[in-house]
C-alpha positions in Angstrom: -12.8 22.3 6.9 -10.9 23.3 3.7 -8.1 21.6 5.5 -10.0 18.0 5.3 -10.3 16.4 1.5 -13.4 15.5 0.2 -12.5 11.9 1.2 -11.8 12.3 5.0 -14.6 14.0 4.9 -16.7 10.9 4.0 -14.4 8.8 7.0 -15.2 11.7 9.2 -18.8 11.6 9.1 -19.1 8.1 9.0 -16.8 7.7 12.4 -19.5 11.0 13.8 -22.5 7.9 12.4 -20.7 5.5 14.4 -20.4 7.1 17.4 -17.1 8.2 18.0 -16.7 11.3 19.9 -15.5 14.7 17.6 -12.5 14.6 20.2 -11.0 11.6 18.7 -11.7 12.0 15.0 -10.0 15.4 15.2 -6.9 14.1 16.9 -6.5 11.8 14.4 -7.4 13.9 11.0 -5.0 16.6 12.6 -8.0 19.4 12.9 -9.6 21.7 15.9 -12.6 19.5 17.0 -14.2 22.7 15.6 -13.5 21.6 12.8 -15.6 18.4 13.2 -18.1 20.0 14.8 -19.0 21.7 12.2 -18.9 19.8 9.6 -21.5 17.6 11.8 -23.5 20.5 11.7 -23.4 20.9 8.1 -24.0 17.5 7.3 -27.5 17.8 9.9 -28.1 21.0 8.2 -27.5 20.3 4.3 -27.2 16.0 3.9 -24.0 16.5 2.4 -20.4 17.4 3.7 -19.3 19.4 0.3 -18.3 23.3 -0.3 -21.5 24.9 0.1 -21.7 27.7 -3.1 -20.0 30.2 -2.5 -18.6 33.8 -4.2 -15.2 33.7 -6.1 -12.5 32.6 -8.8 -14.5 29.6 -10.4 -12.1 26.5 -10.0 -9.8 25.5 -13.2 -10.1 22.4 -12.5 -13.0 19.8 -13.3 -13.6 16.7 -11.0 -12.2 15.0 -14.2 -8.7 16.7 -13.6 -8.6 16.7 -10.0 -8.6 12.8 -10.7 -6.3 12.6 -13.0 -3.8 14.6 -11.2 -4.5 12.7 -7.5 -4.0 8.7 -10.2 -0.7 10.5 -11.8 -0.1 11.1 -8.1 -0.1 8.3 -6.9 1.1 5.7 -9.3 4.1 7.7 -9.6 5.0 9.7 -6.0 8.1 11.4 -7.2 6.5 13.2 -10.2 7.2 16.5 -9.8 3.6 19.4 -10.3 5.2 20.9 -12.8 4.8 17.3 -15.4 1.6 16.9 -14.1 0.6 20.4 -14.8 1.9 19.8 -18.5 0.6 16.2 -19.0 -3.2 17.8 -18.6 -5.6 17.5 -21.0 -7.0 20.6 -22.3 -6.4 24.1 -23.9 -5.2 25.9 -21.5 -2.1 25.6 -19.0 -2.7 24.8 -14.8 -0.2 26.1 -12.6 1.9 24.5 -10.5 0.0 25.7 -7.2 -3.5 24.4 -9.2 -2.3 20.8 -9.1 -0.1 21.3 -5.2 -3.5 22.6 -4.3 -5.2 19.9 -5.9 -2.7 17.0 -4.4 -3.4 18.7 -1.1 -7.4 18.4 -1.1 -6.5 14.7 -1.8 -4.4 13.9 1.6 -0.5 14.3 -1.0 2.0 16.5 0.3 5.7 17.4 -1.0 7.8 15.4 1.5 11.7 14.9 1.9 11.7 10.9 0.9 13.1 8.2 3.3 16.4 6.9 1.5 16.9 3.5 2.2 18.9 0.2 1.5 18.3 -1.3 -2.6 16.8 -4.2 -1.6 16.3 -7.2 -4.3 13.7 -9.9 -4.7 16.4 -11.9 -2.9 16.9 -9.4 -0.3 13.3 -9.0 0.7 13.0 -12.8 0.8 16.2 -13.4 3.6 14.8 -10.1 5.5 11.8 -11.9 6.5 13.2 -15.9 6.6 15.4 -13.2 9.1 12.7 -12.2 10.4 10.8 -14.6 11.5 13.4 -17.7 12.6 14.1 -14.3 14.8 10.6 -13.8 16.5 10.4 -15.1 19.3 13.6 -14.3 20.7 13.3 -12.5 23.6 15.9 -9.0 25.6 16.5 -11.1 28.4 17.4 -14.6 27.2 17.9 -14.0 23.3 19.2 -10.0 22.4 20.8 -9.2 25.8 23.9 -11.6 25.1 24.3 -10.2 21.4 27.6 -7.9 20.2 26.2 -5.4 18.2 29.1 -4.1 15.5 29.7 -2.0 12.8 31.9 0.5 11.3 31.2 4.4 10.5 32.1 7.4 8.8 31.7 10.9 9.9 32.3 14.0 7.7 34.2 16.7 9.3 31.6 19.3 7.6 28.3 17.5 6.5 25.5 19.4 4.1 22.9 18.1 4.0 20.2 21.2 2.9 18.6 21.0 5.8 20.5 24.5 6.8 18.0 27.7 6.0 19.9 31.3 6.0 17.6 34.8 6.7 18.5 37.5 3.8 16.4 40.5 2.0 16.2 40.2 -1.4 19.4 39.9 -3.7 21.5 38.9 -0.3 22.1 35.7 -1.7 26.0 36.0 -3.0 26.3 38.2 0.5 29.0 36.6 2.0 26.9 36.4 5.1 24.9 34.2 3.2 26.4 32.4 1.4 26.9 28.6 2.9 30.7 28.0 2.4 31.6 24.0 2.6 34.6 22.0 1.4 34.5 20.0 -1.7 33.6 16.0 -0.2 32.9 17.5 3.7 35.7 18.7 3.7 36.7 14.3 4.7 36.2 12.2 7.7 37.2 9.4 9.5 36.3 6.5 9.9 35.5 4.4 13.7 34.4 1.3 14.0 32.2 0.1 17.1 30.3 -2.5 19.3 27.4 -2.2 21.8 25.3 -4.7 24.3 22.7 -4.7 26.7 25.8 -4.3 29.6 28.0 -1.9 27.5 30.5 -1.0 24.6 33.2 -1.5 23.0 36.0 1.7 22.4 35.8 3.9 19.3 38.2 2.1 17.4 39.9 4.3 14.7 39.9 3.1 11.2 42.5 4.5 9.5 42.7 3.6 5.1 41.0 1.0 3.5 40.5 -1.5 5.9 40.3 -5.6 4.7 40.2 -8.8 6.2 44.0 -8.9 7.2 43.3 -5.1 9.1 39.9 -5.9 9.9 41.2 -8.9 12.3 44.5 -7.8 13.8 43.4 -4.3 14.4 39.4 -4.6 15.6 38.7 -8.6 16.0 41.4 -9.6 18.1 42.5 -6.6 19.9 38.8 -5.2 20.8 36.2 -7.4 19.5 37.8 -11.1 21.3 38.0 -9.6 24.9 34.1 -8.8 24.8 33.3 -12.5 24.1 34.9 -13.8 26.5 31.3 -14.9 28.3 30.0 -18.3 26.2 26.9 -16.3 25.5 28.4 -14.6 23.7 26.9 -13.5 20.1 28.9 -11.4 17.4 27.1 -9.2 15.0 28.3 -8.1 12.4 27.8 -7.1 8.9 28.0 -9.1 5.2 30.3 -6.4 4.3 33.4 -8.1 2.5 35.9 -7.8 5.7 33.6 -9.3 7.8 33.0 -13.0 5.3 36.0 -13.0 4.1 37.8 -16.6 4.8 40.3 -14.9 7.0 38.0 -13.3 9.0 35.7 -16.3 9.2 38.4 -19.0 10.2 39.7 -16.8 12.6 36.4 -16.1 14.3 36.0 -20.3 15.0 39.2 -21.0 15.6 38.0 -18.9 18.7 34.9 -20.5 19.3 32.6 -17.1 18.1 29.0 -17.7 18.0 28.5 -15.0 14.6 24.8 -13.8 14.3 23.8 -14.8 10.7 22.5 -11.1 9.6 20.4 -11.1 6.4 22.6 -8.1 3.6 21.2 -4.7 3.2 19.6 -4.5 6.8 20.5 -1.6 7.5 17.5 -0.9 9.8 18.0 -4.2 11.8 20.8 -3.4 13.5 20.3 -1.2 16.5 23.8 0.5 16.3 23.0 2.3 13.5 20.8 4.9 15.5 24.0 5.3 17.8 25.9 6.8 15.0 23.2 8.7 14.6 22.9 10.2 18.1 26.8 9.9 18.1 27.0 12.9 14.8 23.8 14.7 16.5 25.8 15.3 19.9 29.0 16.4 18.2 27.6 18.1 15.9 25.6 20.2 19.2 29.5 21.2 20.2 30.1 24.6 20.8 33.3 24.8 19.0 32.7 22.7 16.4 36.0 20.2 15.3 38.1 22.1 12.9 40.3 19.1 11.5 40.1 15.0 11.6 42.3 14.8 15.0 39.1 17.1 16.6 37.0 15.4 15.0 38.1 11.6 16.0 38.4 13.1 19.9 34.9 14.8 20.1 33.6 11.2 18.9 35.6 9.5 21.4 34.7 11.8 23.7 30.7 12.2 23.0 30.6 7.9 22.6 32.2 7.5 26.2 29.0 9.9 27.7 26.1 8.6 25.5 23.9 7.0 28.8 24.4 3.4 28.4 20.3 3.6 29.0 19.7 5.0 25.5 21.9 2.0 24.4 19.6 -0.8 26.0 16.5 0.5 24.7 17.9 0.6 21.2 18.7 -3.2 21.3 15.4 -3.6 23.4 13.5 -2.9 20.2 15.1 -6.2 18.8 12.0 -7.6 19.1 10.0 -5.3 17.3 12.1 -4.8 14.7 11.6 -8.4 13.2 7.7 -8.2 14.1 8.0 -4.5 11.4 10.1 -6.5 8.6 7.9 -9.5 8.4 5.4 -7.8 8.5 6.5 -5.4 6.1 7.2 -8.2 3.3 10.4 -8.0 4.0 11.0 -3.9 2.7 11.3 -0.5 4.4 10.9 -1.3 7.7 10.2 2.4 9.9 13.3 2.1 11.8 
């Protein structure tokens, strides 16, 4: 029962008294069914779900200390255990691990944070407004006509801190234990692509700095316009400067392209962002890693062509859920 905090025990007890099954409660709290069974037996025998007195080292914190730690980290989720250990009042300083143990009891564990765009109040308002405007859009009548487009930059070598090495003590700097990485990932390539429920564009290599003139002449005219020949086609692009420049908007207007209005700072609303992640994973899974920029571009183009169209269709079918999610989050970050 050490895996259940005091609050979780009370919640589990309430569910048991309400008639919910032990297996369902165990699944909800991600514990074994025997844990819930012992909790119920203890309550019937003692009338309480608190831990029984036990021998061993006395608890280093009081109830007031536990509450101080819990509230401090609920108010600021990015505080470290070390800072809380130093901030605790009293003559004796707690260890960092003791603070972590108290946080674990409260259901708080250190996790890698989600990285999201910086959203101002205006951004949130625009995102909610956009979500409300498209809540009634369906895949069959609306989203299947949309071509979602975007640019993405792929590094030749990416080091995100997730790799691990198995080594002995004092082998940290051994040649076979050092993860050598070139500065800035060894460079990379930028590509442009567009997806629809019925197909995809070619993956276009974008060299150098993209301007409105280059965006029109190298991407929109040769690659995007053929995809938008259908009179029902809708073109989606984000609010990058080359996309919103007067030259670009005039070109799209002259060619009678219907453009989907898009809220700023909203990559989570664009399903192609997930396709970029999948494309990157496919390239990283190759037995022979790309050795240079030319190999990387070739690998990207090959993997882009082999992604099943069904996967793309599933991503676009998530658009109604994305709209509901951004409205429910009041314009804040969504799970997408």
